[in-house]
C-alpha positions in Angstrom: 0.0 0.0 0.0 1.3 3.5 -0.9 2.0 5.7 2.1 -0.4 8.3 0.8 -3.2 5.8 0.9 -3.4 6.0 4.7 -4.2 9.8 4.4 -6.7 9.2 1.7 -8.4 6.5 3.8 -8.5 8.8 6.8 -10.2 11.4 4.6 -12.7 8.9 3.3 -13.5 7.7 6.9 -14.3 11.3 7.9 -16.6 11.8 4.9 -14.1 14.1 3.0 -14.0 14.9 -0.7 -10.6 16.5 -1.2 -7.1 16.0 0.4 -4.8 19.0 0.5 -1.1 18.6 1.0 1.2 21.7 1.5 4.8 21.8 2.9 4.8 23.4 6.4 1.2 22.4 7.1 -0.5 19.2 8.3 -2.7 17.3 5.8 -6.1 18.8 5.5 -9.4 17.5 4.0 -12.5 19.2 2.7 -15.4 17.8 4.8 -18.9 19.1 4.0 -17.4 22.0 2.2 -15.0 23.0 5.0 -11.2 22.4 5.2 -10.2 20.5 8.4 -6.9 19.2 9.7 -6.7 15.4 9.6 -3.0 14.9 10.6 -0.9 16.1 13.5 2.4 16.5 11.8 3.3 19.3 9.3 4.7 18.0 6.1 8.3 18.8 5.2 9.8 18.7 1.7 11.3 15.2 2.0 8.1 13.7 3.2 6.1 15.5 0.5 8.3 14.1 -2.2 8.1 10.6 -0.7 4.3 10.7 -0.7 4.0 11.9 -4.3 6.8 10.2 -6.1 5.7 6.7 -4.9 2.5 6.7 -6.9 3.9 8.2 -10.2 5.7 6.3 -13.0 9.3 7.7 -13.3 8.6 9.2 -16.8 5.7 11.2 -15.5 7.6 12.2 -12.3 10.3 13.7 -14.5 7.6 15.5 -16.5 6.3 17.0 -13.3 9.7 18.2 -12.2 10.1 19.9 -15.6 6.6 21.3 -16.1 5.8 22.0 -12.4 2.3 20.6 -12.8 0.8 17.1 -13.3 -2.7 15.6 -13.4 -3.1 12.0 -12.7 -5.5 9.3 -11.4 -4.8 7.2 -8.3 -6.8 4.2 -7.1 -7.1 2.4 -3.8 -8.5 -1.0 -5.0 -11.9 -1.7 -3.4 -12.1 1.8 -1.9 -12.0 4.7 -4.3 -10.3 6.4 -7.2 -8.9 9.9 -6.9 -8.0 12.7 -9.4 -4.7 14.2 -8.3 -3.0 17.4 -9.2 0.6 17.9 -8.3 2.0 21.5 -8.4 4.7 23.7 -7.1 4.0 26.8 -4.9 6.0 29.2 -2.8 7.0 26.5 -0.3 7.8 23.7 -2.9 5.8 20.7 -4.0 2.1 20.4 -3.2 -0.9 18.3 -4.2 -4.6 18.0 -4.1 -6.5 14.8 -4.4 -10.3 14.7 -5.2 -12.3 11.6 -4.5 -14.0 10.0 -7.5 -16.8 7.7 -6.3 -16.0 4.0 -6.7 -19.5 3.5 -8.1 -20.9 5.6 -10.9 -24.0 7.3 -9.3 -27.2 7.2 -11.2 -29.8 10.0 -12.0 -31.8 8.7 -9.0 -28.8 8.6 -6.7 -27.9 12.2 -7.5 -31.5 13.4 -7.7 -30.7 15.1 -11.0 -33.5 17.0 -12.8 -35.5 15.0 -15.3 -34.6 17.6 -18.0 -31.1 16.2 -18.1 -32.4 12.9 -19.5 -33.7 14.9 -22.5 -30.1 15.8 -23.3 -29.1 12.1 -23.1 -31.7 11.2 -25.8 -30.1 13.7 -28.3 -28.1 12.4 -31.3 -26.2 15.5 -32.1 -25.3 19.0 -30.8 -23.1 20.5 -28.1 -24.1 20.1 -24.4 -21.9 22.0 -21.9 -21.9 21.2 -18.2 -20.5 24.2 -16.2 -19.6 25.2 -12.7 -16.6 26.1 -10.5 -14.0 23.6 -9.6 -15.4 21.0 -7.2 -19.0 21.5 -8.2 -19.6 17.9 -9.3 -19.5 18.4 -13.1 -17.7 15.1 -13.7 -20.1 13.2 -11.5 -23.1 14.6 -13.3 -21.6 13.8 -16.7 -20.7 10.3 -15.5 -24.4 9.7 -14.6 -25.5 11.0 -18.0 -23.0 8.7 -19.9 -24.1 5.8 -17.7 -27.8 6.5 -18.6 -26.9 6.5 -22.3 -24.8 3.3 -21.9 -27.7 1.6 -20.2 -30.4 2.6 -22.6 -28.8 3.1 -26.1 -26.2 1.4 -28.4 -23.8 4.2 -29.0 -20.1 4.5 -29.7 -18.8 6.8 -27.0 -15.2 8.3 -26.8 -14.2 10.1 -23.7 -11.1 12.4 -23.7 -10.0 13.3 -20.2 -7.0 14.5 -18.2 -6.9 12.2 -16.3 -9.5 9.5 -16.8 -11.9 9.7 -13.8 -14.9 7.4 -14.1 -14.3 4.1 -15.9 -17.5 2.9 -17.6 -18.1 -0.8 -18.2 -19.8 -1.5 -21.6 -23.5 -2.2 -21.3 -25.4 -1.4 -24.5 -22.8 1.1 -25.7 -19.1 0.8 -26.7 -17.0 3.1 -24.6 -13.4 4.1 -25.4 -11.5 6.1 -22.7 -8.5 8.2 -23.8 -6.2 10.0 -21.3 -4.3 13.1 -22.4 -0.6 12.6 -21.8 -1.0 8.8 -21.8 -3.0 7.9 -24.9 -2.9 11.1 -26.9 -0.9 14.3 -26.9 -3.7 16.8 -26.3 -7.4 17.3 -26.3 -7.2 18.9 -29.7 -5.2 15.9 -31.2 -7.7 13.4 -29.6 -10.6 15.4 -31.1 -9.1 15.4 -34.5 -8.6 11.6 -34.2 -12.2 11.1 -32.9 -13.6 12.6 -36.2 -12.1 9.5 -37.9 -13.2 6.9 -35.4 -17.0 7.0 -36.1 -18.2 8.1 -32.7 -21.8 8.9 -31.8 -20.8 10.7 -28.7 -17.6 12.5 -27.6 -17.1 13.6 -24.0 -14.4 16.2 -23.4 -13.1 16.4 -19.8 -12.5 20.2 -20.3 -12.8 22.6 -23.2 -9.6 24.6 -22.3 -8.2 26.1 -25.4 -9.6 27.9 -28.4 -8.5 25.0 -30.8 -10.3 22.5 -28.6 -13.5 24.6 -28.5 -13.4 25.1 -32.3 -13.0 21.3 -32.9 -15.8 20.6 -30.4 -18.1 23.0 -32.4 -17.1 21.3 -35.6 -17.8 17.8 -34.3 -21.2 18.9 -33.0 -22.0 20.6 -36.4 -21.0 17.3 -38.2 -23.7 15.3 -36.4 -22.0 14.1 -33.3 -23.3 14.6 -29.7 -20.5 16.4 -27.8 -20.4 16.8 -24.0 -17.9 19.3 -22.6 -17.2 21.3 -19.5 -16.3 24.9 -18.7 -15.7 26.8 -15.5 -18.6 29.3 -15.7 -21.6 29.5 -13.3 -24.7 30.2 -15.6 -25.9 29.7 -19.1 -25.4 33.2 -20.5 -21.8 33.4 -19.2 -21.2 30.0 -20.8 -22.3 31.3 -24.2 -20.2 34.4 -23.7 -17.2 32.5 -22.6 -17.3 30.2 -25.7 -17.6 33.2 -28.1 -15.1 35.4 -26.3 -12.4 32.7 -26.4 -12.0 33.6 -30.1 -10.4 36.8 -31.6 -12.9 39.5 -32.6 -12.6 38.8 -36.3 -13.8 35.2 -35.8 -16.6 35.8 -33.3 -19.4 36.2 -35.9 -18.5 32.9 -37.4 -18.4 31.2 -34.0 -21.9 32.7 -33.1 -23.3 31.2 -36.3 -21.7 27.7 -35.5 -22.8 27.9 -31.9 -26.3 29.0 -32.7 -26.8 26.0 -35.0 -25.4 23.3 -32.6 -25.8 24.4 -29.0 -28.2 21.8 -27.5 -28.0 22.6 -23.9 -26.2 24.2 -20.9 -26.3 22.7 -17.4 -24.8 25.0 -14.8 -24.2 23.4 -11.4 -23.3 24.5 -7.9 -22.9 22.5 -4.7 -24.5 23.8 -1.5 -24.3 22.7 2.1 -27.1 20.3 2.8 -29.1 20.3 6.0 -27.9 18.8 8.4 -24.7 17.6 6.7 -23.2 16.8 3.3 -23.8 18.7 0.1 -26.4 18.8 -2.7 -26.3 20.1 -6.3 -28.5 22.9 -7.7 -28.8 23.6 -11.4 -29.5 26.1 -14.1 -30.7 24.4 -17.2 -30.9 25.8 -20.8 -32.4 23.5 -23.5 -32.9 24.0 -27.2 -35.6 26.7 -27.9 -36.8 28.2 -31.1 -35.7 31.7 -30.0 -32.2 30.5 -29.0 -30.4 30.4 -32.3 -31.3 34.0 -33.3 -30.5 35.2 -29.8 -26.9 33.8 -30.1 -26.4 34.9 -33.7 -27.5 38.5 -32.9 -25.3 38.6 -29.8 -28.2 39.4 -27.5 -26.8 36.9 -24.9 -28.6 38.6 -22.0 -31.9 37.5 -23.5 -31.0 33.9 -22.7 -32.1 34.5 -19.1 -35.6 35.4 -20.4 -35.8 32.2 -22.5 -35.0 30.1 -19.4 -37.5 32.0 -17.1 -40.3 31.6 -19.6 -39.7 27.9 -20.4 -40.2 26.2 -17.0 -42.7 23.8 -18.5 -40.0 22.5 -20.9 -37.7 21.7 -18.0 -35.6 24.9 -18.0 -34.8 26.5 -14.7 -32.6 29.4 -13.5 -30.1 28.9 -10.7 -32.1 31.2 -8.4 -35.3 29.2 -9.0 -33.4 26.0 -8.1 -32.0 27.6 -4.9 -35.4 28.8 -3.9 -36.9 25.3 -4.4 -34.2 23.7 -2.2 -34.8 26.3 0.6 -38.6 25.6 0.5 -38.1 21.9 0.8 -35.6 22.5 3.6 -32.7 20.8 1.8 -30.5 23.9 2.3 -30.6 26.9 4.5 -31.7 30.4 3.3 -28.3 31.9 4.1 -26.6 29.3 1.9 -29.0 30.1 -1.0 -28.5 33.9 -0.4 -24.7 33.5 -0.7 -25.0 31.6 -4.0 -27.8 33.6 -5.6 -27.5 36.1 -8.4 -30.7 38.0 -7.2 -30.0 38.2 -3.5 -33.1 40.3 -2.8 -35.2 37.3 -3.7 -33.9 35.5 -0.6 -33.8 38.4 1.9 -37.3 37.7 3.3 -36.3 34.1 4.0 -33.3 35.0 6.2 -33.4 34.7 10.0 -32.1 37.6 12.2 -28.3 37.4 12.4 -27.9 35.4 9.2 -26.0 38.3 7.6 -23.8 39.1 10.6 -20.3 39.3 9.3 -21.4 39.1 5.7 -20.2 41.9 3.4 
């Protein structure tokens, strides 16, 4: 057993989701959204290198020393998989490990909105799942891929850095490719995917302009493309995609995006009552007014489309937050802190809830 596994097991035993290792500090874990110390002894440089180097092949360790960053997956057989990120900071080497559930959670396990199943029934287009780091995007996408795998015969290619959830073939054929191990880059893997007859391509992250352009091309060619971005609502997601490109290309991108955007799912994690966390969503689906809204650059009008299409399964983030407060899943203060329209939640707050909040 690797030495780091004891720390990861301690984190799991305490219900944690992320392990943080920094020289000069004891190990910490994120438990119910809060960082807590889980070890008594601060880590020194020698101990840090021992913990990290043991779980990395020599070739990738040398790559880390040169590039100062490394993403990888680590597994404790029978317990859990973890997505690890090694980095350098002011004090030297550091790392963060995020738990990947050993079992792929279903729609029912995660209590995902039924509207997300509509996206799984599509055969073409671009679906973007967005949210800040640690908001559960990968877990939601894994549930969606598992639903497709269970119900449809599709050829699915996932391109990730690193591979997180490993799907066993059910009705579908699934090929997992890891950047750095099986392919040079997201863009190179996407170019290859165009020749591999996929029905569905899952992109772990749409990072660079070339990757986004290729994703739009694949979606326009009749593939269903799932990707992720670090935005927190549907309008910002559309803006982010367009603004990734230089000004002279943005009109062309608007046209491409307007013809292939099939949905945006923005996700946040909130503290659940009494413990744990739950996801809330903003959902944009295809709508007759959406293509022209994107082509004309009137991105702010996307909010109106969502607000007026609740019967179709669309919902704003504030509406989702309000529903979770009303069913007592989360506290009003938590919703207030996450909300865009904070005035909507002021009448629900208790005296003292905003003490110390600026």
